[in-house]
TIMI-2910 file (N, C-alpha, C, CB; in pm, 1 decimal, decimal comma, always signed):
<rs>
+----------+----------+----------+----------+----------+----------+----------+----------+----------+----------+----------+----------+------+
!      n_x !      n_y !      n_z !     ca_x !     ca_y !     ca_z !      c_x !      c_y !      c_z !     cb_x !     cb_y !     cb_z ! resn !
+----------+----------+----------+----------+----------+----------+----------+----------+----------+----------+----------+----------+------+
! -18445,2 !  -1678,7 !  +6962,3 ! -18462,2 !  -1771,5 !  +6853,2 ! -18366,5 !  -1739,1 !  +6737,6 ! -18606,7 !  -1769,4 !  +6805,3 !  Met !
! -18348,7 !  -1610,5 !  +6707,4 ! -18257,1 !  -1570,6 !  +6601,0 ! -18113,5 !  -1605,6 !  +6637,3 ! -18269,5 !  -1420,5 !  +6572,9 !  Ala !
! -18078,8 !  -1598,6 !  +6764,6 ! -17943,7 !  -1632,0 !  +6810,1 ! -17914,7 !  -1780,2 !  +6786,6 ! -17926,5 !  -1597,1 !  +6959,7 !  Gln !
! -18012,5 !  -1867,0 !  +6813,9 ! -17993,5 !  -2010,1 !  +6792,3 ! -17967,2 !  -2039,3 !  +6644,9 ! -18116,1 !  -2088,6 !  +6841,1 !  Asp !
! -18036,6 !  -1967,8 !  +6558,9 ! -18020,7 !  -1985,5 !  +6415,2 ! -17880,0 !  -1944,5 !  +6372,2 ! -18126,4 !  -1903,8 !  +6338,6 !  Asn !
! -17828,8 !  -1833,1 !  +6427,1 ! -17693,2 !  -1788,1 !  +6393,2 ! -17589,9 !  -1888,1 !  +6443,2 ! -17665,4 !  -1648,5 !  +6453,1 !  Lys !
! -17609,3 !  -1939,9 !  +6563,3 ! -17517,0 !  -2039,3 !  +6617,3 ! -17513,3 !  -2163,6 !  +6531,3 ! -17555,5 !  -2076,1 !  +6759,2 !  Gly !
! -17627,4 !  -2205,9 !  +6483,1 ! -17635,5 !  -2323,3 !  +6396,1 ! -17563,0 !  -2296,3 !  +6264,9 ! -17782,7 !  -2361,7 !  +6369,3 !  Thr !
! -17583,0 !  -2177,7 !  +6211,1 ! -17516,6 !  -2142,4 !  +6085,0 ! -17365,1 !  -2141,0 !  +6101,3 ! -17565,2 !  -2005,6 !  +6035,3 !  Arg !
! -17318,3 !  -2083,7 !  +6212,1 ! -17174,2 !  -2079,6 !  +6237,2 ! -17121,2 !  -2220,5 !  +6253,9 ! -17142,0 !  -1994,7 !  +6362,1 !  Val !
! -17196,1 !  -2305,0 !  +6322,1 ! -17154,5 !  -2444,1 !  +6340,1 ! -17142,4 !  -2517,0 !  +6207,4 ! -17252,6 !  -2517,2 !  +6429,9 !  Gly !
! -17243,2 !  -2497,8 !  +6120,6 ! -17236,9 !  -2560,3 !  +5988,2 ! -17120,7 !  -2505,3 !  +5906,0 ! -17368,5 !  -2538,9 !  +5913,1 !  Phe !
! -17096,4 !  -2375,2 !  +5917,5 ! -16984,1 !  -2314,0 !  +5845,1 ! -16852,4 !  -2376,1 !  +5889,3 ! -16981,0 !  -2161,2 !  +5867,9 !  Leu !
! -16830,7 !  -2385,2 !  +6020,1 ! -16706,6 !  -2443,1 !  +6071,5 ! -16693,4 !  -2590,3 !  +6033,5 ! -16700,1 !  -2427,8 !  +6223,4 !  Leu !
! -16803,7 !  -2663,2 !  +6037,9 ! -16800,5 !  -2803,1 !  +5997,3 ! -16764,2 !  -2814,9 !  +5849,5 ! -16936,0 !  -2870,5 !  +6024,7 !  Ala !
! -16822,2 !  -2728,8 !  +5767,2 ! -16791,6 !  -2730,0 !  +5624,2 ! -16645,3 !  -2699,4 !  +5597,0 ! -16879,0 !  -2630,3 !  +5551,1 !  Gly !
! -16592,4 !  -2601,7 !  +5669,6 ! -16450,4 !  -2567,6 !  +5652,9 ! -16364,1 !  -2686,3 !  +5692,0 ! -16412,5 !  -2443,4 !  +5737,7 !  Ile !
! -16396,9 !  -2748,8 !  +5804,1 ! -16320,1 !  -2865,3 !  +5849,7 ! -16324,2 !  -2979,3 !  +5749,9 ! -16372,1 !  -2913,4 !  +5983,4 !  Gly !
! -16441,3 !  -3006,9 !  +5695,8 ! -16455,0 !  -3113,8 !  +5596,6 ! -16376,4 !  -3078,9 !  +5470,2 ! -16604,3 !  -3137,7 !  +5562,5 !  Ile !
! -16382,8 !  -2953,8 !  +5429,6 ! -16308,2 !  -2910,8 !  +5311,4 ! -16158,0 !  -2925,4 !  +5329,1 ! -16341,5 !  -2767,4 !  +5278,7 !  Gly !
! -16109,3 !  -2888,1 !  +5445,5 ! -15965,6 !  -2901,8 !  +5473,3 ! -15926,0 !  -3048,6 !  +5472,9 ! -15929,2 !  -2837,0 !  +5609,0 !  Val !
! -16006,0 !  -3132,7 !  +5537,2 ! -15974,4 !  -3275,9 !  +5542,1 ! -15971,0 !  -3336,9 !  +5402,0 ! -16076,9 !  -3350,1 !  +5628,9 !  Ala !
! -16069,4 !  -3304,3 !  +5320,2 ! -16072,3 !  -3357,0 !  +5183,5 ! -15952,7 !  -3304,1 !  +5104,6 ! -16205,0 !  -3319,1 !  +5112,6 !  Ile !
! -15919,9 !  -3176,6 !  +5123,9 ! -15804,9 !  -3119,0 !  +5054,9 ! -15675,1 !  -3188,8 !  +5090,0 ! -15793,4 !  -2972,8 !  +5087,1 !  Gly !
! -15658,9 !  -3223,0 !  +5217,1 ! -15537,2 !  -3292,5 !  +5260,4 ! -15533,5 !  -3433,7 !  +5203,8 ! -15528,8 !  -3296,7 !  +5414,3 !  Ile !
! -15646,0 !  -3502,6 !  +5206,5 ! -15650,1 !  -3640,3 !  +5158,7 ! -15625,3 !  -3651,3 !  +5009,4 ! -15782,5 !  -3702,2 !  +5192,2 !  Leu !
! -15674,8 !  -3555,8 !  +4933,5 ! -15665,9 !  -3565,7 !  +4788,6 ! -15567,0 !  -3466,7 !  +4727,0 ! -15801,5 !  -3544,6 !  +4728,8 !  Phe !
! -15477,3 !  -3413,7 !  +4806,0 ! -15378,9 !  -3317,7 !  +4755,0 ! -15290,0 !  -3386,4 !  +4651,6 ! -15292,7 !  -3258,9 !  +4871,2 !  Ala !
! -15266,0 !  -3321,0 !  +4537,5 ! -15185,6 !  -3383,2 !  +4432,4 ! -15035,8 !  -3382,6 !  +4463,3 ! -15210,0 !  -3312,7 !  +4301,3 !  Pro !
! -14994,7 !  -3306,2 !  +4562,4 ! -14851,9 !  -3296,2 !  +4596,2 ! -14833,2 !  -3320,7 !  +4744,8 ! -14794,4 !  -3157,2 !  +4556,6 !  Arg !
! -14709,5 !  -3355,6 !  +4780,3 ! -14678,0 !  -3370,5 !  +4922,2 ! -14665,2 !  -3232,2 !  +4984,6 ! -14547,3 !  -3453,0 !  +4942,6 !  Ser !
! -14658,0 !  -3227,5 !  +5116,5 ! -14643,9 !  -3099,6 !  +5185,9 ! -14516,9 !  -3027,0 !  +5146,1 ! -14645,4 !  -3120,8 !  +5335,6 !  Gly !
! -14407,2 !  -3102,1 !  +5132,1 ! -14280,5 !  -3039,8 !  +5094,5 ! -14288,8 !  -2980,5 !  +4954,2 ! -14166,1 !  -3142,0 !  +5102,3 !  Glu !
! -14347,7 !  -3054,9 !  +4860,7 ! -14362,0 !  -3003,5 !  +4724,2 ! -14451,0 !  -2879,2 !  +4721,8 ! -14420,1 !  -3112,1 !  +4631,8 !  Glu !
! -14556,6 !  -2882,7 !  +4801,5 ! -14647,9 !  -2767,7 !  +4807,2 ! -14576,8 !  -2645,8 !  +4863,0 ! -14771,5 !  -2800,4 !  +4892,7 !  Thr !
! -14497,5 !  -2663,5 !  +4967,8 ! -14422,7 !  -2550,3 !  +5025,1 ! -14322,3 !  -2495,6 !  +4925,0 ! -14350,1 !  -2592,9 !  +5154,1 !  Arg !
! -14255,3 !  -2584,5 !  +4850,3 ! -14161,1 !  -2538,6 !  +4747,9 ! -14234,1 !  -2458,9 !  +4639,3 ! -14086,6 !  -2658,7 !  +4685,2 !  Glu !
! -14351,4 !  -2508,5 !  +4597,9 ! -14430,1 !  -2439,1 !  +4496,5 ! -14474,3 !  -2301,9 !  +4546,7 ! -14552,1 !  -2523,1 !  +4456,8 !  Leu !
! -14520,0 !  -2296,5 !  +4671,2 ! -14561,5 !  -2168,4 !  +4728,5 ! -14442,9 !  -2072,1 !  +4735,2 ! -14622,2 !  -2188,8 !  +4869,2 !  Ile !
! -14326,6 !  -2122,3 !  +4776,7 ! -14206,7 !  -2037,9 !  +4781,7 ! -14167,4 !  -1986,9 !  +4644,4 ! -14091,0 !  -2114,5 !  +4842,5 !  Gly !
! -14175,2 !  -2075,5 !  +4545,7 ! -14140,7 !  -2036,2 !  +4408,2 ! -14236,4 !  -1928,5 !  +4357,3 ! -14144,0 !  -2159,1 !  +4314,0 !  Lys !
! -14366,0 !  -1949,2 !  +4380,9 ! -14464,8 !  -1850,6 !  +4336,3 ! -14447,1 !  -1718,3 !  +4410,3 ! -14607,4 !  -1904,3 !  +4357,3 !  Lys !
! -14410,5 !  -1724,6 !  +4538,4 ! -14386,5 !  -1601,6 !  +4614,1 ! -14267,1 !  -1526,3 !  +4555,8 ! -14362,5 !  -1633,3 !  +4763,8 !  Ala !
! -14161,6 !  -1599,9 !  +4518,6 ! -14046,4 !  -1535,6 !  +4455,8 ! -14084,0 !  -1472,7 !  +4322,0 ! -13933,4 !  -1636,8 !  +4436,2 !  Asp !
! -14163,7 !  -1544,5 !  +4243,4 ! -14208,8 !  -1489,8 !  +4114,8 ! -14291,6 !  -1363,4 !  +4136,3 ! -14291,1 !  -1594,7 !  +4037,0 !  Glu !
! -14377,5 !  -1366,2 !  +4236,5 ! -14458,7 !  -1248,7 !  +4267,0 ! -14373,3 !  -1131,0 !  +4309,7 ! -14559,3 !  -1281,0 !  +4375,5 !  Gly !
! -14273,2 !  -1157,9 !  +4391,6 ! -14182,1 !  -1052,6 !  +4437,4 ! -14106,3 !   -993,4 !  +4319,3 ! -14083,2 !  -1107,8 !  +4542,4 !  Arg !
! -14058,4 !  -1079,8 !  +4228,8 ! -13987,2 !  -1030,9 !  +4110,5 ! -14079,3 !   -948,2 !  +4020,5 ! -13928,3 !  -1148,8 !  +4031,3 !  Asp !
! -14202,9 !   -992,5 !  +4005,2 ! -14299,8 !   -920,2 !  +3923,2 ! -14324,4 !   -781,5 !  +3980,7 ! -14432,1 !   -998,4 !  +3913,5 !  Tyr !
! -14344,7 !   -775,1 !  +4111,7 ! -14370,0 !   -645,9 !  +4176,6 ! -14247,7 !   -555,6 !  +4164,9 ! -14407,5 !   -666,0 !  +4325,3 !  Ile !
! -14129,1 !   -612,0 !  +4181,5 ! -14006,8 !   -531,5 !  +4168,2 ! -13994,6 !   -476,6 !  +4026,1 ! -13881,6 !   -615,8 !  +4204,0 !  Ala !
! -14025,4 !   -558,4 !  +3925,9 ! -14019,5 !   -512,9 !  +3787,1 ! -14120,2 !   -402,7 !  +3759,5 ! -14043,6 !   -629,0 !  +3692,7 !  Gly !
! -14242,2 !   -421,3 !  +3807,4 ! -14344,9 !   -319,0 !  +3787,4 ! -14308,0 !   -190,4 !  +3861,0 ! -14482,0 !   -370,1 !  +3835,0 !  Lys !
! -14245,1 !   -202,7 !  +3976,9 ! -14201,7 !    -84,4 !  +4051,4 ! -14096,4 !     -7,8 !  +3971,9 ! -14145,9 !   -124,4 !  +4189,9 !  Thr !
! -14002,6 !    -81,5 !  +3911,8 ! -13900,1 !    -16,1 !  +3828,7 ! -13963,9 !    +54,4 !  +3710,0 ! -13796,3 !   -118,8 !  +3779,3 !  Arg !
! -14059,5 !    -13,0 !  +3645,4 ! -14128,2 !    +48,4 !  +3531,3 ! -14201,6 !   +175,6 !  +3574,3 ! -14227,6 !    -51,5 !  +3467,8 !  Glu !
! -14271,5 !   +168,0 !  +3686,3 ! -14345,9 !   +283,5 !  +3735,5 ! -14251,6 !   +398,9 !  +3768,6 ! -14428,3 !   +245,2 !  +3859,0 !  Phe !
! -14139,2 !   +366,8 !  +3832,3 ! -14041,7 !   +470,3 !  +3867,8 ! -13987,2 !   +536,5 !  +3741,5 ! -13925,9 !   +410,4 !  +3951,5 !  Arg !
! -13956,9 !   +455,2 !  +3639,5 ! -13904,1 !   +510,6 !  +3515,2 ! -14007,3 !   +600,7 !  +3448,3 ! -13861,9 !   +398,0 !  +3419,6 !  Gln !
! -14133,1 !   +556,9 !  +3445,3 ! -14238,9 !   +639,7 !  +3387,0 ! -14253,6 !   +770,6 !  +3463,7 ! -14372,6 !   +563,7 !  +3386,0 !  Gln !
! -14246,4 !   +763,2 !  +3596,8 ! -14259,0 !   +884,4 !  +3677,9 ! -14143,7 !   +980,1 !  +3648,6 ! -14262,6 !   +849,2 !  +3828,3 !  Ala !
! -14023,2 !   +925,5 !  +3636,1 ! -13907,9 !  +1009,9 !  +3604,7 ! -13924,4 !  +1074,0 !  +3467,1 ! -13777,5 !   +927,8 !  +3610,0 !  Glu !
! -13975,4 !   +997,2 !  +3370,7 ! -13997,8 !  +1051,4 !  +3236,3 ! -14099,9 !  +1165,0 !  +3238,9 ! -14045,2 !   +940,4 !  +3141,2 !  Asp !
! -14210,7 !  +1142,9 !  +3309,9 ! -14313,0 !  +1247,7 !  +3320,3 ! -14257,7 !  +1370,9 !  +3391,8 ! -14437,2 !  +1194,7 !  +3394,7 !  Tyr !
! -14178,1 !  +1349,3 !  +3494,0 ! -14118,6 !  +1460,8 !  +3566,5 ! -14026,0 !  +1541,1 !  +3475,9 ! -14042,0 !  +1410,0 !  +3688,9 !  Leu !
! -13947,0 !  +1470,7 !  +3396,3 ! -13855,7 !  +1539,1 !  +3303,6 ! -13934,5 !  +1617,4 !  +3198,5 ! -13761,6 !  +1437,3 !  +3234,8 !  Glu !
! -14040,9 !  +1557,1 !  +3145,8 ! -14124,9 !  +1628,8 !  +3048,9 ! -14185,7 !  +1753,2 !  +3112,8 ! -14236,6 !  +1536,8 !  +2994,9 !  Lys !
! -14228,6 !  +1741,6 !  +3236,4 ! -14286,4 !  +1855,9 !  +3307,0 ! -14184,0 !  +1966,6 !  +3327,5 ! -14342,7 !  +1812,0 !  +3441,6 !  Gly !
! -14061,8 !  +1928,3 !  +3362,3 ! -13955,5 !  +2029,3 !  +3380,2 ! -13929,0 !  +2103,4 !  +3249,3 ! -13824,9 !  +1962,7 !  +3430,8 !  Arg !
! -13920,1 !  +2027,8 !  +3139,7 ! -13893,1 !  +2090,3 !  +3010,2 ! -14005,7 !  +2185,2 !  +2971,1 ! -13874,2 !  +1983,4 !  +2901,7 !  Lys !
! -14128,8 !  +2141,4 !  +2995,2 ! -14242,7 !  +2226,7 !  +2961,9 ! -14241,8 !  +2352,4 !  +3049,4 ! -14375,8 !  +2149,4 !  +2979,4 !  Lys !
! -14210,4 !  +2337,7 !  +3177,8 ! -14204,4 !  +2453,2 !  +3267,5 ! -14094,8 !  +2550,0 !  +3222,8 ! -14179,6 !  +2407,6 !  +3413,0 !  Ala !
! -13981,2 !  +2496,4 !  +3177,8 ! -13873,9 !  +2582,6 !  +3128,3 ! -13919,7 !  +2659,3 !  +3003,9 ! -13747,8 !  +2499,1 !  +3096,5 !  Glu !
! -13990,3 !  +2591,8 !  +2911,9 ! -14039,4 !  +2659,2 !  +2791,4 ! -14138,8 !  +2769,4 !  +2827,7 ! -14105,2 !  +2557,7 !  +2695,8 !  Arg !
! -14226,2 !  +2740,6 !  +2922,8 ! -14323,9 !  +2841,4 !  +2965,1 ! -14253,3 !  +2958,3 !  +3032,0 ! -14428,0 !  +2780,1 !  +3060,9 !  Ile !
! -14153,0 !  +2929,5 !  +3114,7 ! -14078,7 !  +3037,1 !  +3181,2 ! -14004,2 !  +3121,6 !  +3079,2 ! -13980,0 !  +2979,5 !  +3284,3 !  Ala !
! -13944,4 !  +3056,5 !  +2979,7 ! -13875,3 !  +3131,4 !  +2874,4 ! -13972,8 !  +3219,2 !  +2797,0 ! -13803,5 !  +3035,5 !  +2778,4 !  Asp !
! -14089,5 !  +3165,4 !  +2765,2 ! -14190,2 !  +3244,3 !  +2693,5 ! -14235,2 !  +3361,9 !  +2779,2 ! -14311,7 !  +3156,5 !  +2654,8 !  Ala !
! -14249,1 !  +3339,4 !  +2909,8 ! -14287,4 !  +3448,0 !  +2999,9 ! -14182,2 !  +3556,5 !  +3005,3 ! -14312,5 !  +3394,6 !  +3138,8 !  Gly !
! -14054,6 !  +3515,2 !  +3010,2 ! -13945,7 !  +3614,4 !  +3012,2 ! -13944,4 !  +3694,8 !  +2882,0 ! -13808,3 !  +3544,6 !  +3033,4 !  Arg !
! -13960,1 !  +3625,8 !  +2770,2 ! -13961,7 !  +3693,2 !  +2640,4 ! -14077,3 !  +3794,1 !  +2634,1 ! -13973,9 !  +3589,5 !  +2525,7 !  Thr !
! -14193,5 !  +3753,1 !  +2679,9 ! -14308,7 !  +3841,8 !  +2680,6 ! -14282,4 !  +3962,2 !  +2771,6 ! -14434,9 !  +3766,0 !  +2726,2 !  Phe !
! -14224,8 !  +3936,0 !  +2888,6 ! -14198,0 !  +4045,7 !  +2982,9 ! -14097,1 !  +4143,6 !  +2923,4 ! -14145,5 !  +3990,3 !  +3117,8 !  Ala !
! -13998,3 !  +4094,3 !  +2850,7 ! -13900,2 !  +4182,5 !  +2788,3 ! -13965,0 !  +4267,3 !  +2679,0 ! -13784,2 !  +4100,6 !  +2730,2 !  Glu !
! -14056,5 !  +4208,0 !  +2602,9 ! -14124,7 !  +4282,2 !  +2498,2 ! -14214,6 !  +4388,6 !  +2559,5 ! -14206,2 !  +4187,6 !  +2409,0 !  Lys !
! -14282,2 !  +4358,2 !  +2667,9 ! -14371,4 !  +4452,5 !  +2732,7 ! -14289,1 !  +4566,2 !  +2795,5 ! -14458,1 !  +4380,7 !  +2839,9 !  Val !
! -14173,7 !  +4533,6 !  +2849,3 ! -14089,9 !  +4633,8 !  +2914,2 ! -14036,9 !  +4733,9 !  +2811,9 ! -13973,4 !  +4566,7 !  +2988,4 !  Ala !
! -14016,2 !  +4691,1 !  +2690,3 ! -13964,8 !  +4778,2 !  +2586,1 ! -14071,6 !  +4876,6 !  +2540,3 ! -13914,2 !  +4695,9 !  +2467,9 !  Val !
! -14193,1 !  +4835,8 !  +2543,8 ! -14303,3 !  +4922,9 !  +2497,4 ! -14325,3 !  +5031,4 !  +2591,0 ! -14430,8 !  +4847,7 !  +2478,9 !  Ile !
+----------+----------+----------+----------+----------+----------+----------+----------+----------+----------+----------+----------+------+
</rs>
């Protein structure tokens, strides 16, 4: 009995999807060619956005890496100075 209920639900779901697609096609504000051009344009914009964000992220990572190197050099210099002072004592 539960299986029949699931089959009915799946049938209604598929029917709803089909009706939605049909209504979407009938009442679409643009032709198929215009829609494909719009999708292509938006895909290009998305690609450009991701490329820009990737460049920003890479630059930030390089900046953080450089700051880390400088800090490590300062710590190493302080360690050397301390070791020289201890060696003299």
